[in-house]
C-alpha positions as CSV (number, residue, x, y, z in Angstrom):
1,X,12.6,7.8,8.3
2,X,13.6,4.7,6.2
3,X,12.0,2.9,3.6
4,X,12.8,0.7,1.4
5,X,13.9,2.2,-1.9
6,X,14.0,-0.7,-4.1
7,X,10.1,-1.2,-3.1
8,X,9.1,2.7,-3.8
9,X,11.3,2.1,-7.5
10,X,9.1,-1.1,-8.3
11,X,5.6,0.7,-6.2
12,X,6.3,4.4,-8.8
13,X,7.2,2.1,-11.9
14,X,4.2,0.4,-11.4
15,X,2.3,3.7,-10.8
16,X,3.5,4.6,-14.1
17,X,1.3,6.5,-16.3
18,X,-1.6,6.8,-13.5
19,X,-2.8,10.3,-13.0
20,X,-0.7,13.1,-10.5
21,X,0.7,10.9,-8.4
22,X,2.4,12.7,-5.7
23,X,5.0,10.9,-3.0
24,X,4.3,11.4,0.6
25,X,6.8,10.7,3.7
26,X,4.3,9.7,6.3
27,X,3.3,7.0,8.2
28,X,6.7,5.8,9.0
29,X,7.6,5.5,4.8
30,X,6.8,6.9,2.0
31,X,3.6,7.3,0.3
32,X,1.8,7.2,-2.6
33,X,-0.7,9.2,-3.8
34,X,-2.6,8.8,-6.2
35,X,-5.7,12.0,-6.8
36,X,-4.9,13.3,-3.4
37,X,-5.3,10.6,-1.6
38,X,-3.0,7.2,-0.8
39,X,-2.7,4.3,-2.3
40,X,0.1,2.7,-1.8
41,X,3.5,3.0,0.0
42,X,7.0,1.6,1.7
43,X,6.4,1.1,5.2
44,X,9.3,1.6,7.4
45,X,9.6,-2.7,8.2
46,X,9.8,-3.6,4.9
47,X,6.6,-4.5,3.9
48,X,4.1,-2.2,1.6
49,X,0.8,-0.1,3.3
50,X,-1.6,-0.6,0.4
51,X,-5.7,1.3,1.4
52,X,-8.0,-0.9,0.2
53,X,-11.6,-0.8,0.0
54,X,-13.0,-1.8,3.9
55,X,-15.3,-3.9,3.3
56,X,-12.5,-6.5,1.7
57,X,-10.6,-6.4,4.3
58,X,-11.0,-9.6,5.8
59,X,-10.7,-11.5,2.6
60,X,-7.3,-9.5,2.2
61,X,-5.7,-10.2,4.9
62,X,-5.9,-14.1,4.1
63,X,-3.9,-13.2,2.0
64,X,0.0,-14.5,2.6
65,X,2.1,-11.7,3.8
66,X,-1.1,-9.6,4.5
67,X,-2.2,-8.3,8.4
68,X,-4.1,-5.5,9.4
69,X,-2.0,-1.7,9.6
70,X,-1.0,-0.9,13.6
71,X,1.0,1.7,14.1
72,X,2.6,1.7,16.9
73,X,-0.5,0.2,19.1
74,X,-3.1,1.4,16.8
75,X,-5.1,-0.4,14.6
76,X,-5.6,1.7,11.5
77,X,-8.7,0.1,11.0
78,X,-10.5,-1.5,8.0
79,X,-8.6,-1.1,5.0
80,X,-5.1,-0.5,6.2
81,X,-3.5,-3.4,5.1
82,X,-0.1,-4.3,5.2
83,X,1.9,-6.8,3.3
84,X,5.6,-8.0,4.0
85,X,7.4,-8.9,1.6
86,X,7.1,-12.5,1.0
87,X,3.5,-11.6,-0.2
88,X,4.4,-9.3,-2.9
89,X,7.2,-10.7,-4.7
90,X,7.3,-10.9,-7.9
91,X,3.9,-10.1,-9.7
92,X,2.4,-10.4,-5.8
93,X,3.0,-6.3,-6.7
94,X,1.0,-5.3,-9.4
95,X,-2.3,-7.5,-7.4
96,X,-1.6,-5.7,-4.3
97,X,-1.1,-2.1,-6.4
98,X,-4.4,-2.9,-8.3
99,X,-6.5,-3.6,-5.7
100,X,-5.2,0.0,-3.8
101,X,-6.0,1.8,-7.0
102,X,-9.1,0.5,-7.7
103,X,-10.0,2.1,-4.5
104,X,-9.2,4.6,-4.7
105,X,-10.3,4.8,-8.2
106,X,-14.0,4.7,-6.1
107,X,-12.9,6.7,-3.8
108,X,-13.0,10.7,-6.5
């Protein structure tokens, strides 16, 4: 299972201070679970896997580098987004982690 180690380190830094963060290898990458639920992960293709509010899917996939998440030949459905590296350069990672954490907090 491969994933971008540097991206995983950036995600860890972005999640500093969040309660009960657990890292798990799944979905072909390293996923970061917050409060027992997947929030964000370093995907095997070098992108960022983000769990978002399903009602925001269309709005969020319109952003640069974002697309609906597909695993194998299966669409993961609304609320699962993959963001390519050009979509989270610089401060863009903070945006996507924030979107994931906002949704995660509502799922308690």
